[in-house]
C-alpha positions, 0 to 999 in steps of 0.5 A: 500500500502507498499512503502517498498515492491519490487512491483511497487508503486500503479499501480492499486487499487481495488474498496474496499467496493464500492459495493452494499451497498454504494450509494449516499444518495437520500435525503438531510440531516440535519446532526450534528454540534457538536463533542467532539473529540480532534485533533490529532498530526502528529506523525511520527511513531506509535511504534518503528519499527527500530528493527525486522527482517522479521517475520516467519508465526505466529510471533507477529508483530505490524501494523507499522512493516507491513506497513513499510515493515518489514513483507514479503507479504504472511506471516501469522502473529499475531497482538496483542493489536490492537484497532478497529478503525472503525466498521465492514462494510459489502459490496460486490454485495451481502453483502458477504464480511466484512472489519474492520480498526485496529489501533496501540495504539501509533497512528501516521503515518503507524499505521492503517491497513485494515482487510478483512474477510467474512460477515459470519465471522463478524456475529460471532463477537461482536466488537465495536470501542475501543475494543482491539483485537488479530488478526492472518491473512495473510498479503497481498498487494491486488491491492496495499492495505495493508491488513490482510486476516482472514477467521475464527472468531477464529482468531479475539479475543477480549481482552479488551477495550482501548483508540484510539489514537487521529486522526492524523491532516493532510492537505486535499491536502496531503491526496489528493495526492496518494504518500503523503497520503501513510503513512496515509492509513487506519489511522483515520485522521482529516482534518480541515476547508474544503469546499464541492466543488463538490457534483455531483460525485455520489456513496456517494462521495463529493469533498472537498477543497484540492481535498480530497474525502469525502464518506458517506458509514458508515452513509448511511449504518446506515440509516442516510442520509448525503449528503452535498451540494456544498458550505457547509463547515466543521470545521473538518472531522474525519474518516479512510483514505480508498482507491478507484480505480474504475477509477483513484486511490484516497484516501477518508475519511469516517466519522464513525458517526455524531460525526466525523462531526464537525461544519457543516455549510450548506452554508447558516449559518445553522448548521446541525443536525442528524435528519433522514428525513426518519422518517418523512412521509412528506419527505419520499415518500416510506411511501406511499404504493401506488402500482407501475406501472404494468410491466413485467421483459422483459420490465425492462430488455430491458430498456422499463421502466425508472430507478427509476420508482415504479413498480409492477411485478405480479406472477413471479417465484422465482428461488433462495432462499434468498442469504446468507445475506438474502437481495437478491433473483432472480425471473423469468417470467414464459415464461423464455428465454432471458430477463426473470430474475431479482434480487430483493433487500430488504434493511431489510432481507427476508426469507421463499422463495424457488425456485418455489414460485410465488410472486408479488413484488412492488419496485423501478426499479434500475440499480445498477452498471449496474445490473438490480434490483427491490428494495423493501422497505420492506419485506411486499412488496413481496407477495407470491401468490402461489407455483409450480415447480422451473423453468428449467435452460436455457442451454447456452454456457459459451462463450456466457454469460461470460464477454463480451459474445454476450448473457451475457446481455440477460441472466442477472438475468436468471437461466442458466446452462453451461456444460462441463467447465474447471476452468481457474483461481483458488487459487489466489483470496482472495475473493475465486472466480474462473473463468471457460471457457468463462470468467465466474466468480464463486461467492459464494453469496449463500454459507457459506465459509466452503461449497464453493468449492476451485477447482484447475486450470484445474478442469473439471465440467460436469455442473454448474447451477446458476443465471447470475449476474454482478459485479466488471466488470465481469459476475458472475454465482451464484450457489444456492447450492452444487447440482448446481455444478456437477463434 
């Protein structure tokens, strides 16, 4: 957010980074209780920001210049000598986006900024915390979050290594207040002497004394289970201050690793350790390869099976190759029709599947952000048993399956085709999404950025085929290849 912009202050914020890969840990953690980090000081500004007129595209600026309103939104600028303050984090309903936090070397207020790019761009880069980079990107205020948008790996250049500024020590109550926290947005901060007062928020969130939210996203995605309980206390917590507005806008602190968690007292005088219980088969039931309850996709999609049930679906037909992130694909019951399709998520990566393959899957049935899926614990839990023709898409009305449409839930996960549709909105979304007739959002989960079409508003398509999904409060159609998009 930029308090110096002419836009109203924080009317709404987007749900940045709270998507497929952010979950509340399902097992209790024994965390670490040691840290060698030093406390920072509450500096008032990172660098000299008193000078500098509004910059033109491509001019070199500093992070504080952007954050303090000296750069006009929409400009393309270059930030040199910035430090990587947190590792790349891949997120989105299909892990298609990437975020990075950058820090001005002088530290202090206004010294951090959020970098938005795509997962395939991040895959071309090898960056670590403490690396110095030169970044060329477009400055925007996306739903109130100050960010640099970068769509090409060549625009993020590693230039060496440096020393991150000390975390800024701020009271948790200050960061819990949206207006007071604004100078610390995207800055690595340190809060001290805090307790967990509510561990029931879900989505990896825990409320701390003072009202600040703690989130476990970095640790969870690194395969570490970090789920503190009410009554636990911390000598200090360190991490970038991020923004979330899924319901009411709030800031949260996200420790990057266990070194950011200092003096964890687990409520009974026990100090946390960084042991991962999933390495112990006595505490991890997923190490037992017992087959699940045999069910049909129709039963799953019509809420006949309780969530978290270990299930087995037998001889279903693959409707998509693995998505761009190699973690998701869709299957369909041979009978087709309503309630016949579902998403399959594999925490590792899966490849070698094609539409028409016949597979048997063992996994846990989940409703992930209201999107039905089977979560297979390992690629080996997906067994190919044959191959045949790919299913024929169900021809449906875009109005019936769009956001709020009367048949949208019925066709979730099903391979569908909409015909004679127009582009309603295009060219304004940094995620490169566009919507068509019937309020259907087009999503690029199977595409590299260079292959994804960028139509103009009003463009007409004879037909678009894809699986119907749900995410970020919208019905989404996921074409599998350019052949699915017929002009």
